GUZADREN-780956 format. One record per residue (C-alpha): residue number from 1; chain; x, y, z. Coordinates in nm, 4 decimals. Each point is the difference from the previous one (the first is absolute). Example, Ala and Ser with C-alpha at 12.3 -4.5 7.8 and 13.67 -1.06 7.14 Angstrom:
+-----+-------+----------+----------+----------+
!   n ! chain !     east !    north !       up !
+-----+-------+----------+----------+----------+
!   1 !     A !   1.2300 !  -0.4500 !   0.7800 !
!   2 !     A !   0.1370 !   0.3440 !  -0.0660 !
+-----+-------+----------+----------+----------+
# end
This chain:
+-----+-------+----------+----------+----------+
!   n ! chain !     east !    north !       up !
+-----+-------+----------+----------+----------+
!   1 !     A !   1.8742 !  -1.5532 !  -0.5219 !
!   2 !     A !  -0.0475 !  -0.3367 !  -0.0660 !
!   3 !     A !  -0.0220 !  -0.1449 !  -0.3583 !
!   4 !     A !  -0.3437 !  -0.1603 !   0.0817 !
!   5 !     A !  -0.1256 !   0.3397 !   0.1503 !
!   6 !     A !   0.1120 !   0.2058 !  -0.2793 !
!   7 !     A !  -0.1770 !  -0.2239 !  -0.2826 !
!   8 !     A !  -0.3279 !  -0.0131 !   0.2172 !
!   9 !     A !   0.0441 !   0.3806 !   0.0227 !
!  10 !     A !   0.0711 !   0.0273 !  -0.3632 !
!  11 !     A !  -0.3340 !  -0.2008 !  -0.0908 !
!  12 !     A !  -0.1982 !   0.2261 !   0.2104 !
!  13 !     A !   0.1380 !   0.3286 !  -0.1934 !
!  14 !     A !  -0.2460 !  -0.0168 !  -0.2771 !
!  15 !     A !  -0.2654 !   0.0799 !   0.2387 !
!  16 !     A !   0.2220 !   0.2815 !   0.1623 !
!  17 !     A !   0.0753 !   0.1487 !  -0.3651 !
!  18 !     A !  -0.3682 !  -0.0158 !  -0.1157 !
!  19 !     A !  -0.1206 !   0.2256 !   0.2816 !
!  20 !     A !   0.2969 !   0.2195 !  -0.0796 !
!  21 !     A !  -0.0834 !   0.0147 !  -0.3682 !
!  22 !     A !  -0.3727 !   0.0668 !   0.0862 !
!  23 !     A !   0.1024 !   0.2819 !   0.2451 !
!  24 !     A !   0.2453 !   0.1560 !  -0.2650 !
!  25 !     A !  -0.2910 !  -0.0222 !  -0.2708 !
!  26 !     A !  -0.2017 !   0.2154 !   0.2461 !
!  27 !     A !   0.2692 !   0.2238 !   0.1334 !
!  28 !     A !  -0.1156 !   0.2994 !  -0.1460 !
!  29 !     A !  -0.3467 !  -0.0177 !   0.1715 !
!  30 !     A !   0.1278 !  -0.0072 !   0.3609 !
!  31 !     A !  -0.3476 !  -0.0460 !   0.1455 !
!  32 !     A !  -0.0527 !  -0.1265 !   0.3611 !
!  33 !     A !  -0.1718 !  -0.2599 !  -0.1316 !
!  34 !     A !   0.3112 !  -0.1234 !  -0.1543 !
!  35 !     A !   0.1907 !   0.0757 !   0.2713 !
!  36 !     A !  -0.2285 !  -0.2009 !   0.2148 !
!  37 !     A !   0.0264 !  -0.2892 !  -0.2627 !
!  38 !     A !   0.3613 !   0.0228 !   0.0421 !
!  39 !     A !  -0.0008 !   0.0132 !   0.3815 !
!  40 !     A !  -0.2396 !  -0.3249 !  -0.0103 !
!  41 !     A !   0.2325 !  -0.1828 !  -0.2571 !
!  42 !     A !   0.3138 !   0.0832 !   0.1992 !
!  43 !     A !  -0.0665 !  -0.2615 !   0.2731 !
!  44 !     A !   0.3080 !   0.0812 !   0.2190 !
!  45 !     A !  -0.0015 !   0.3636 !   0.1300 !
!  46 !     A !   0.3535 !   0.0962 !   0.1381 !
!  47 !     A !   0.0527 !   0.2536 !   0.2554 !
!  48 !     A !   0.3352 !   0.1444 !   0.0928 !
!  49 !     A !   0.1753 !  -0.0066 !   0.3368 !
!  50 !     A !   0.3427 !   0.1434 !   0.0945 !
!  51 !     A !  -0.0391 !  -0.1651 !   0.3297 !
!  52 !     A !  -0.0172 !  -0.3753 !  -0.1698 !
!  53 !     A !   0.2153 !   0.0727 !  -0.3164 !
!  54 !     A !   0.3504 !  -0.1610 !   0.1231 !
!  55 !     A !   0.1188 !   0.3540 !  -0.0427 !
!  56 !     A !  -0.0735 !   0.0390 !  -0.3936 !
!  57 !     A !  -0.1450 !   0.3259 !  -0.1476 !
!  58 !     A !  -0.3176 !   0.0244 !  -0.0575 !
!  59 !     A !   0.0960 !   0.0331 !  -0.3715 !
!  60 !     A !   0.1851 !  -0.3338 !   0.0169 !
!  61 !     A !  -0.3109 !  -0.1777 !   0.1658 !
!  62 !     A !  -0.2467 !   0.1341 !  -0.2501 !
!  63 !     A !   0.2577 !  -0.0843 !  -0.2978 !
!  64 !     A !   0.0034 !  -0.3463 !   0.1231 !
!  65 !     A !  -0.3409 !  -0.0375 !   0.0293 !
!  66 !     A !  -0.0451 !   0.1266 !  -0.3307 !
!  67 !     A !   0.2567 !  -0.2523 !  -0.1306 !
!  68 !     A !  -0.2387 !  -0.3033 !   0.1642 !
!  69 !     A !  -0.3039 !   0.1335 !  -0.1884 !
!  70 !     A !  -0.1645 !   0.2282 !   0.2642 !
!  71 !     A !  -0.2821 !   0.2517 !  -0.1612 !
!  72 !     A !  -0.1428 !   0.1430 !   0.3454 !
!  73 !     A !   0.2295 !   0.2192 !   0.1994 !
!  74 !     A !  -0.0594 !   0.2111 !   0.2887 !
!  75 !     A !   0.2581 !   0.2394 !   0.1306 !
!  76 !     A !  -0.0043 !   0.0084 !   0.3772 !
!  77 !     A !   0.2393 !   0.2508 !   0.2122 !
!  78 !     A !  -0.1798 !   0.1433 !   0.2939 !
!  79 !     A !   0.3275 !   0.1670 !   0.1274 !
!  80 !     A !   0.1403 !   0.1146 !  -0.2549 !
!  81 !     A !   0.0219 !   0.4307 !  -0.0558 !
!  82 !     A !  -0.1745 !   0.1005 !  -0.2798 !
!  83 !     A !   0.2286 !   0.1143 !  -0.2481 !
!  84 !     A !   0.1870 !  -0.3297 !   0.0424 !
!  85 !     A !  -0.3185 !  -0.1497 !  -0.0580 !
!  86 !     A !  -0.1200 !   0.1749 !  -0.2968 !
!  87 !     A !   0.3564 !  -0.0449 !  -0.1763 !
!  88 !     A !  -0.0090 !  -0.3880 !   0.0553 !
!  89 !     A !  -0.3723 !  -0.0035 !  -0.0982 !
!  90 !     A !   0.0722 !   0.1403 !  -0.3453 !
!  91 !     A !   0.3307 !  -0.2352 !  -0.0591 !
!  92 !     A !  -0.2635 !  -0.3144 !   0.1087 !
!  93 !     A !  -0.2846 !   0.1358 !  -0.1989 !
!  94 !     A !   0.2248 !  -0.0021 !  -0.3146 !
!  95 !     A !   0.1172 !  -0.3481 !   0.0808 !
!  96 !     A !  -0.3597 !  -0.1490 !   0.0746 !
!  97 !     A !  -0.1355 !   0.1586 !  -0.3550 !
!  98 !     A !   0.2987 !  -0.1311 !  -0.2126 !
!  99 !     A !  -0.1266 !  -0.3578 !   0.1197 !
! 100 !     A !  -0.3789 !   0.0978 !  -0.0247 !
! 101 !     A !  -0.0118 !  -0.0362 !   0.3606 !
! 102 !     A !  -0.2669 !   0.1639 !   0.2056 !
! 103 !     A !   0.1456 !   0.2239 !   0.1980 !
! 104 !     A !  -0.1544 !   0.0964 !   0.3640 !
! 105 !     A !   0.0978 !   0.2660 !   0.2793 !
! 106 !     A !  -0.0830 !  -0.0549 !   0.3751 !
! 107 !     A !  -0.1881 !   0.2792 !   0.1543 !
! 108 !     A !   0.1967 !   0.3134 !  -0.1584 !
! 109 !     A !  -0.3226 !   0.0800 !  -0.2738 !
! 110 !     A !   0.1931 !   0.3392 !  -0.0960 !
! 111 !     A !   0.2771 !  -0.1970 !  -0.1265 !
! 112 !     A !  -0.2007 !  -0.2735 !  -0.1463 !
! 113 !     A !  -0.1900 !   0.2317 !  -0.1779 !
! 114 !     A !   0.3185 !   0.1372 !  -0.2049 !
! 115 !     A !   0.1729 !  -0.3466 !  -0.0517 !
! 116 !     A !  -0.1937 !  -0.3189 !   0.0752 !
! 117 !     A !  -0.2990 !  -0.2204 !  -0.1259 !
! 118 !     A !  -0.1774 !   0.0376 !   0.3426 !
! 119 !     A !   0.0338 !   0.0377 !   0.3491 !
! 120 !     A !  -0.0371 !  -0.2338 !   0.2838 !
! 121 !     A !  -0.2102 !   0.1607 !   0.3412 !
! 122 !     A !   0.0222 !  -0.1384 !   0.3591 !
! 123 !     A !  -0.3253 !   0.0785 !   0.2076 !
! 124 !     A !   0.2260 !   0.2750 !   0.1667 !
! 125 !     A !   0.0793 !   0.1643 !  -0.3340 !
! 126 !     A !  -0.1596 !   0.2185 !  -0.2284 !
! 127 !     A !  -0.3907 !  -0.0384 !   0.0020 !
! 128 !     A !  -0.1250 !  -0.2098 !  -0.3193 !
! 129 !     A !  -0.2269 !   0.3017 !  -0.1112 !
! 130 !     A !   0.2719 !   0.2578 !   0.0525 !
! 131 !     A !   0.2128 !  -0.2247 !  -0.2001 !
! 132 !     A !  -0.2633 !  -0.0069 !  -0.2870 !
! 133 !     A !  -0.0228 !   0.3775 !  -0.0085 !
! 134 !     A !   0.3820 !   0.0363 !  -0.0348 !
! 135 !     A !  -0.0066 !  -0.2262 !  -0.2871 !
! 136 !     A !  -0.2603 !   0.1711 !  -0.1577 !
! 137 !     A !   0.1885 !   0.3336 !   0.0598 !
! 138 !     A !   0.3183 !  -0.1429 !  -0.1082 !
! 139 !     A !  -0.1810 !  -0.1090 !  -0.3340 !
! 140 !     A !   0.0672 !  -0.3837 !   0.0637 !
! 141 !     A !  -0.3589 !  -0.1125 !   0.0262 !
! 142 !     A !   0.0406 !  -0.2898 !  -0.2756 !
! 143 !     A !   0.3834 !  -0.0950 !   0.0559 !
! 144 !     A !   0.0639 !  -0.0093 !   0.3772 !
! 145 !     A !  -0.1165 !  -0.3089 !   0.2424 !
! 146 !     A !  -0.0686 !   0.0707 !   0.3632 !
! 147 !     A !   0.0076 !  -0.2964 !   0.2422 !
! 148 !     A !  -0.0762 !  -0.0320 !   0.3528 !
! 149 !     A !   0.1433 !  -0.2153 !   0.2772 !
! 150 !     A !  -0.3072 !  -0.2045 !   0.2067 !
! 151 !     A !  -0.0170 !  -0.2101 !   0.2848 !
! 152 !     A !  -0.3436 !  -0.1294 !   0.0067 !
! 153 !     A !  -0.3286 !  -0.0231 !  -0.1903 !
! 154 !     A !  -0.1216 !   0.3304 !   0.1396 !
! 155 !     A !   0.3367 !   0.1731 !  -0.1224 !
! 156 !     A !   0.0124 !  -0.1725 !  -0.3602 !
! 157 !     A !  -0.3820 !   0.0825 !  -0.0478 !
! 158 !     A !   0.0704 !   0.3765 !   0.0937 !
! 159 !     A !   0.2613 !   0.0209 !  -0.2513 !
! 160 !     A !  -0.1662 !  -0.1976 !  -0.2745 !
! 161 !     A !  -0.2940 !   0.2382 !   0.0692 !
! 162 !     A !   0.2305 !   0.3534 !  -0.0143 !
! 163 !     A !   0.1254 !  -0.0867 !  -0.3403 !
! 164 !     A !   0.3409 !  -0.2053 !   0.0796 !
! 165 !     A !   0.1523 !  -0.1267 !  -0.3264 !
! 166 !     A !   0.1226 !  -0.2940 !   0.1967 !
! 167 !     A !   0.0499 !  -0.1130 !   0.3736 !
! 168 !     A !   0.2507 !  -0.2158 !   0.1666 !
! 169 !     A !  -0.1524 !  -0.2352 !   0.2819 !
! 170 !     A !   0.2375 !  -0.1058 !   0.3034 !
! 171 !     A !   0.1836 !  -0.1045 !   0.2256 !
! 172 !     A !  -0.0890 !  -0.3389 !  -0.1037 !
! 173 !     A !   0.2754 !  -0.1807 !   0.1939 !
! 174 !     A !   0.2207 !   0.0982 !   0.2740 !
! 175 !     A !   0.2817 !   0.2454 !  -0.1448 !
! 176 !     A !   0.3104 !   0.2246 !   0.0922 !
! 177 !     A !  -0.0522 !   0.2548 !  -0.2008 !
! 178 !     A !  -0.0956 !   0.3405 !   0.1424 !
! 179 !     A !  -0.2773 !   0.0490 !  -0.2699 !
! 180 !     A !  -0.2106 !  -0.3082 !   0.1194 !
! 181 !     A !   0.0685 !  -0.0665 !   0.3795 !
! 182 !     A !  -0.1976 !   0.2642 !   0.1433 !
! 183 !     A !  -0.3221 !  -0.2096 !  -0.0929 !
! 184 !     A !  -0.0349 !  -0.3468 !   0.1420 !
! 185 !     A !   0.0080 !  -0.2694 !  -0.3112 !
! 186 !     A !  -0.3277 !  -0.0550 !  -0.1745 !
! 187 !     A !   0.0748 !  -0.3729 !  -0.0801 !
! 188 !     A !  -0.1252 !  -0.1964 !  -0.3007 !
! 189 !     A !  -0.3587 !  -0.0769 !   0.1326 !
! 190 !     A !  -0.0802 !   0.3427 !   0.0680 !
! 191 !     A !   0.1412 !   0.1476 !  -0.3073 !
! 192 !     A !  -0.2343 !  -0.2315 !  -0.2123 !
! 193 !     A !  -0.2883 !   0.1206 !   0.2194 !
! 194 !     A !   0.0630 !   0.3460 !  -0.0565 !
! 195 !     A !   0.0152 !  -0.0589 !  -0.3793 !
! 196 !     A !  -0.2991 !  -0.1983 !  -0.0103 !
! 197 !     A !  -0.1854 !   0.2754 !   0.1693 !
! 198 !     A !   0.1511 !   0.2337 !  -0.2169 !
! 199 !     A !  -0.0706 !  -0.1755 !  -0.3486 !
! 200 !     A !  -0.3712 !  -0.0433 !   0.1508 !
! 201 !     A !  -0.0630 !   0.3910 !   0.0524 !
! 202 !     A !   0.1812 !   0.1110 !  -0.3085 !
! 203 !     A !  -0.0765 !  -0.1105 !  -0.3573 !
! 204 !     A !   0.3866 !   0.0210 !  -0.0957 !
! 205 !     A !   0.3051 !   0.0645 !   0.2194 !
! 206 !     A !   0.2533 !   0.2219 !  -0.0865 !
! 207 !     A !   0.3694 !  -0.1456 !  -0.0306 !
! 208 !     A !   0.1319 !  -0.1091 !   0.3681 !
! 209 !     A !   0.3119 !  -0.1288 !   0.1212 !
! 210 !     A !   0.1075 !  -0.1788 !   0.3447 !
! 211 !     A !   0.2968 !   0.0621 !   0.2240 !
! 212 !     A !   0.1700 !  -0.1151 !   0.3028 !
! 213 !     A !   0.2321 !  -0.2775 !   0.0757 !
! 214 !     A !  -0.1049 !  -0.1623 !  -0.3274 !
! 215 !     A !   0.2712 !  -0.2837 !  -0.1452 !
! 216 !     A !  -0.0018 !  -0.1668 !  -0.2988 !
! 217 !     A !  -0.1348 !  -0.3004 !   0.1607 !
! 218 !     A !  -0.3279 !   0.1744 !   0.0764 !
! 219 !     A !  -0.0730 !   0.0874 !  -0.3339 !
! 220 !     A !  -0.2550 !  -0.3247 !  -0.0846 !
! 221 !     A !  -0.1965 !   0.0903 !   0.3512 !
! 222 !     A !  -0.0233 !   0.3583 !  -0.0933 !
! 223 !     A !  -0.1540 !  -0.0816 !  -0.3401 !
! 224 !     A !  -0.1961 !  -0.2303 !   0.1657 !
! 225 !     A !  -0.1178 !   0.2528 !   0.2287 !
! 226 !     A !  -0.0779 !   0.2477 !  -0.3052 !
! 227 !     A !   0.3189 !   0.1982 !   0.0165 !
! 228 !     A !   0.1828 !   0.0199 !  -0.3629 !
! 229 !     A !   0.2683 !   0.3135 !   0.0454 !
! 230 !     A !   0.2746 !  -0.0616 !   0.2556 !
! 231 !     A !   0.1276 !   0.3321 !   0.1597 !
! 232 !     A !   0.3697 !  -0.0833 !   0.1594 !
! 233 !     A !   0.2329 !   0.1693 !   0.1665 !
! 234 !     A !   0.3047 !  -0.1709 !   0.1948 !
! 235 !     A !  -0.0732 !  -0.3511 !  -0.1714 !
! 236 !     A !   0.1218 !   0.2016 !  -0.3481 !
! 237 !     A !   0.2388 !   0.2440 !   0.1256 !
! 238 !     A !   0.1580 !  -0.2228 !   0.2565 !
! 239 !     A !   0.1180 !  -0.2516 !  -0.2622 !
! 240 !     A !   0.3750 !  -0.0329 !  -0.0660 !
! 241 !     A !  -0.1300 !  -0.0557 !  -0.3708 !
! 242 !     A !  -0.3188 !   0.2093 !  -0.0734 !
! 243 !     A !  -0.0230 !  -0.0658 !  -0.3649 !
! 244 !     A !  -0.0041 !  -0.3851 !   0.0378 !
! 245 !     A !  -0.2502 !   0.0501 !   0.3008 !
! 246 !     A !  -0.2372 !   0.2089 !  -0.1914 !
! 247 !     A !   0.0305 !  -0.2398 !  -0.3277 !
! 248 !     A !  -0.0833 !  -0.2960 !   0.2071 !
! 249 !     A !  -0.2871 !   0.1588 !   0.1480 !
! 250 !     A !  -0.1526 !   0.1457 !  -0.2809 !
! 251 !     A !   0.0228 !  -0.3026 !  -0.1795 !
! 252 !     A !  -0.2068 !  -0.1837 !   0.3186 !
! 253 !     A !  -0.2567 !   0.2518 !  -0.0205 !
! 254 !     A !  -0.0438 !  -0.0398 !  -0.3700 !
! 255 !     A !  -0.0371 !  -0.3372 !   0.0220 !
! 256 !     A !  -0.2671 !   0.0188 !   0.2683 !
! 257 !     A !  -0.1767 !   0.2655 !  -0.1871 !
! 258 !     A !  -0.0343 !  -0.2167 !  -0.2618 !
! 259 !     A !  -0.0908 !  -0.3237 !   0.2340 !
! 260 !     A !  -0.2791 !   0.2212 !   0.1613 !
! 261 !     A !  -0.1368 !   0.1241 !  -0.3506 !
! 262 !     A !  -0.0122 !  -0.3505 !  -0.1203 !
! 263 !     A !  -0.2157 !  -0.1023 !   0.3440 !
! 264 !     A !  -0.2120 !   0.2783 !  -0.0445 !
! 265 !     A !  -0.1196 !  -0.0735 !  -0.3570 !
! 266 !     A !  -0.0287 !  -0.3505 !   0.1251 !
! 267 !     A !  -0.2260 !   0.0831 !   0.2754 !
! 268 !     A !  -0.1786 !   0.2473 !  -0.2170 !
! 269 !     A !  -0.1060 !  -0.2519 !  -0.2716 !
! 270 !     A !  -0.1416 !  -0.2519 !   0.2516 !
+-----+-------+----------+----------+----------+
# end
């Protein structure tokens, strides 16, 4: 890591430390509202992928993400057998917990309810109503998030109305990852239109992320379109130095967040 980048990242650390401090103070509460706040504040949503991890284990990839400051992670392993998946999920959950990182599991709500902070469901996975019912039966109504993949205004709107704690919109750009390439990309213009429609219909939106072909150079344009939490797979896992890349992207995202907050305040005062 260059000396300049190291100094820049050190200067951004107070905001990250402050967030961790606030979360630690409220750790005993573990309410869904607190978890949703942590989701919103994380800005970067790292998603695992063995296919694009350069031969590294999920544990190694998460370890490097956490070293770079990541505080929101999704474990995704569609083709891993159940026993292996469960064992690995428990190890990853411990790693995430030690770093105050939200740990989300893709699809496997049965395992997620045992070890994770939440589950992420695709449109072909467990229905939201059923997932909410399973969460209640497991006694985790107040400390477990349920997220949903969406690809349009209609799907995002349905997710909100059905009670999703967060939703993901995408793919935004062309992508090589299987998780997104089954659907054509939305593009920035359509993304902005969807978010405008959602804000017009709902008094407030749950947290949401965007995904699909996103790179660091897209961040400002995505902020301009209304997105602030970037979900990324290969752009993180495919890096030789994951920790440095995560730290660099978090620095960029926190700067953009401050810039756009200041802009909103200036507009609001006029």
